[in-house]
N, C-alpha and C positions, 0 to 999 in steps of 0.2 A: 582533066588533070592527068598528067602522064603517070604511067605505072611506076616509074622510077622516083617520083617525088617522095621524099622522106625527110624526117628531121635529121639535121647534120650538125654534129658538135654539141648537141644538147645533152647535158648531164641529168638524166632522169632520176638517178639515185640521189644526187645532190639536191635536186628540186624537191623530192619527197621528204628528204631529211630537213631541209632548211626553210621551205616555203609552203608546202601543202598544208592547208588549213591554219596557216600562221601569218603570212605576210604576202602582199602583192609582189609580182615579179614581171618586169618588162623584158621581153625576149625579142631582140631585133632580128627579124627575118632568119629564123633558124632552119629554113628549108633549103635543100640543095638546089632546087629550081622551082620557085613558087609560080603557080599558074592559078588564076581565079577559076574555081570549078563551076561557076554558074553565071549566066548572063542576066542582067537586070530584067530583060523582057521575059525570060523563062521564069523568074521569080514572080513577076506580075501575073503570069499565066497560072501559076500554082495558086495564087491568092484568089483566083476566080473559081477554083474547083470546090465543090460542096464538101468533099471528104477531107479537105485540108483546112487546118485552123489558121486563120490569119487575122491581123488587126491593122488598122490605120490610125496613127496618132498625129493630130494636127495641133500646133501651138499657135495661138493668136494672142500676142501680148503675154499676160500672166495666166491666161486660161488655156486649159487643155481639153481637147475633144478626142473621144475614142469611138471608132466604128469597127464593128466585127464583120468578118467575111462570112460567106463568100462575097467578094466585091464584083460588081458588074464591070466589064472591061472598059466601058466608057467613063468610069469614075476617075481614072487616072488623068483623063483629059480635062476634067472639071476642076482639078485642084488649082487653087489660086497661088498667090505669092507667099502665103504663110508657110513657115517651115513645117515639113511633114516627114513622117517615117512610116514605111511599110514593114511589118514584122510577120514572118511566116514560120510557123512551128513545125518541127519534125521534118525538115526538108531532107534529112538523110534517109527517110523512109521512101522517098520518091526519086532521089537522084543519087545513083551509085558514086558519082565523083565527089559528092558532098559527104557521103558515108565513109569514103576513104580517109577523110580527116580523122575519124574516130580510130581507125586502124593504126594511126601514128601515135595514139595516146594509150595504147594497150598496157602501159606500165601501171595503169589504174584499173582495178577489177571491172569486169564486164557489168556486174550487177549494179555498180555505181553510176553507169552511164544513163543519162536521161535521153537527150536528143540534141540535134543541131538546129537552132533557130537562126534564120538568116534575115537580116534587116537591110533595107535600102533607104537612103535618105538623100534629099536635096540639101543644098547649102544651109547650114543652121539647124537642120533637123536632128531630133533626138527624142528620147522619152522622158527626159527630166532626171534630176538627181534622185537616186533611190538606192536601196540595198536589197540583196537577195539572201535567202536562207540556204544557199547551196554554193558549191564551188563552180567557177566558170572560167573557161579560156575564151578570150575575145581575139579572134583572128581577123585581121584586116585583109579583105579580099580584093577590094577595088577602091580607088580614091583614098582620101585621108580623113581621119577622125581624131579629134582632140579628146583625150580622156583625162578627167580630173578625179583624183582619189581623195576621199575624206576620212573621217574618223570611224571607229567601230560603232555599230548601231545594235539595238536590241528591241524587244517588244515594247519598251517604254519610250522609244524614240518618237518624237512628235511628227505626225504626217499631215499633209494638206488635206482638207475635206474634199475628197473626190470619191464618187461612188464605186469606181473600178481601179483607178491608177493609184499605186502606193508611192506617192511622191513626198520627199522630205520637206518639212516646213522650213528647216534651216540647213544650209549646206555650206561648208567652208573647205575649200580645196587645200590639201596638204602636199600633194604631188601632182604633177601635170606633164603629160607627154602627147605628142602628135604621132599617131601610128600611120605608117606607110604600108603599101601592099606587102603582105607576107609577115609583117610584124605581129607579135602575139603578146597579149597581156593576161596574166593570171590574177584573179581576184578571189580571195577566200570568202567564206560565208560571213555576212554581217558587215562587210566593209562598204561604206557609202561610195558611190561612183556616179559620174555623169559623163556621157559621151555625146559630142556634138560634131556633126559633119562639117568638114572644112572644104568647101567647094561641092560641086555636084557629083552625081554618080558614086556615092559612098556606099559600099557594101561591107557588112561585118558578119562574121560567122561566130555565133555564141554557142559554145559547146558546154552544155550544162550537165551537172552530175547530181544524181538523186541523193537526198539526205532524209530518210524517213524520220518523221517526228516520233517521239516516244508515244504520244497520244495515238498516232496512226497505227503504230505497231501493236499497242495494247488493244485498240478497238478491233483491228483485223484479226489478231490472234484469238481474242475472246470470242469473236463472231464465229470463227472456224471451230473453236472448241464447242461452242453451244450447239452447233449442228450435229455433233456426235454424242451428245448427252441424252440420257433417257429421262423421261418425265418422273419415273418412280425412284430415281436416285436422289433420295431425300435425307435430311438430317434425322438422326435417330439418337435416343438417349436411354437405352435400357439400363436398369439399375438406378434410376433417378432417385436422389436423396432429397427429403424435404428441406427446403431452405428456411433460414430464420426470417428472411424478408422475401416474399415472392416477387417483389419489384426489381430484384437485382438480376442482371445478366452476369452470371458468374464467370470467373477466369477460365474454368474448364469448358463451359459452353462456347466462349469466345475462341478458345484454342481449337475446339472441334470444328466450329464453323469456318475459321480461317484455314484449317487444313483441308476442308472440302474444296476450297478454291485453289489454294497454292499447290496441292498435290497434282491436280489436273494440269495446271499451267507449267509445272516443272518437267513435263515429258519432253526431253530435248529432241528425241528422234522425230516425234510428231511435229514439233516446232520447226525442225530443219526442213522437213518436207513442205510444210505450209509456207515457210519463208522462201524456199526455192520457187514455188509457184507464184507467190506474191511478187517477188523481185523480177520475175520474167514475164509477168502478165502483160498482154498487148496494150500499147498506149492508145490505140484506136481499134477496139474490138469490132467495129462495124466494117472494117476493110477485109475483104475476102481474098486471100492469096492463093487459093487452090488453082492448080493448072487446069487448062481447058481439056487436055487429053491426058488422063492418068495412065501410068505405066502398069503392066502386070509384072509379076516377079521374074519371069523368064526374060523379058525385055530388059529389066533392070540388071539381071545377071550378065546379059550380053554387053550392055554398055560398060559395066565395070570391067569386064574382061577386055574390052576394047581400049581401056586406058583413059576414058573421059574423066575429067575433074569435076568436082562439085563446088558450087558457089553458095555461100550462106546468103539468105535474104537479109539485106541490111536493116529491114524494119523489124526483124525478129530477134528477141533477146535469147542468148544461149548462156547457161551457167551449169555448173555441176557441184555436187557435194559428195565428198568421199564417204563411203560406208565402211563396213567391216571387211577385212581381208582384201580381195580384189574387186569389190563391188563399189558402185557409185550410183547416185541418182542424177540423171540428166534432166534438166529443166529447160523446156523450149516453149516460148509463147504461153507460159502459165500451165503447161502440162508436164507431167512427171513420167520418166521412162526409167525403169530399173535396169541397170546394165551390169554385166559381169564378163570378165575375160576379154575376148576380142571386141565386144560391143563397148566395154568400158574404155579400152584404149582408143577406139574410134571416137567415143564421146569427148574424151579429153582433146583430141585433135580438132574436132568440130568447134569446140569452145575457144580454141587458141587461134585458129586461122580462118580468114574470110574465104579463102580458096584452098581446096583440099584435093590433092591427088590421091585417090584411093588405091591401095595395093590390090592388084587384080586377084591375088590369092584370097582376098576377103569375099570374093564372089561365091566361094564354096561354103560360106558360113550362113546357114539359114537364119540365125539370130541377127547377124549384121544386115542381111537382106530385108528382114522384117522391119528392123528399125529404120533403115534408109527409105524403104517404101512408104512407111507412115509419114516420115518427115517430108518426102517428096509430094505425097498426096495432099498435105496441108499447106504446101508452099513454103515451108521453112528453108528448104534447100532446093537447088535446081542444077541440072547439068550445064557445064560451061560448053556451049556449042559454038562459041565465037572464035575458037582457035587460040 
């Protein structure tokens, strides 16, 4: 993908106002110069890697089969004539050209981004009619795919009995389009949709956005709170008055018990720090991004003074939360960094841009050097040595 490829003539403000989480939108080739960022053979190679999540969906008549990766290389030569689809998750973590698609959608906050799933299908291949609980942009990379859009679904919508695939038992198309390379389709949460390859060599890039469920937030926040509570922090009722009926749980007791829970959960600053770590937690914690040859602080200073730019690791999530005065909390890969002054300004730029030219004057700030050194050592950023 060329560095100059960008969205051209796309009204992001109008999209957020009129379509985001409201209604589907077909966007015919909004790129100034679309180029497919990944070849089919490269996608198949990723599906063979153990650290990459991949699936193979095969349709035979009305039945659907699902195989989980890693897939042996010879598996692709064994596929018969039944329509099939290969799906590879988080390809943006491994292919910078695919990650560049996300940079064109930065009008949506970083913390909402999940990943880019890439699918390849032969003629007639798809994953069946379904709905997702999150927003998704479907970018046609290669070949053609017919998309059918159905009604709004929810937890009560009937699904086919399948142990792993969430396929709709009934699907009726209300809209239908055939996407060509470069075309993009936005689908809000809960909208039924069905994509089928029209011809061979069909590649689609599914850019998904995270939408935490209330149950996930409550469970995660409560678990974090529990870790900091003392065992002897218990209910107390000094001045207890004899009740007419000892079987009653009185309104006063209920209020005190309820307050024990709600007072702890209302701590907004603690919640903000927890959520920043939760929202930027690594999608695949098993992957080690640490560089083979770590820098020392003097070498880092020399590189900054030499004008080298920094590149963000596309697999790492960056976000920040403003604090009091000129402070902010930087969250990177589930870790928190307290920033102030020069480091706060740098943190904002790191969150905004995938490539950052660092002012050589910052090489004189020990706080900036310490922050960058830690980010470099954990592989969150790297120097751009490609020129």
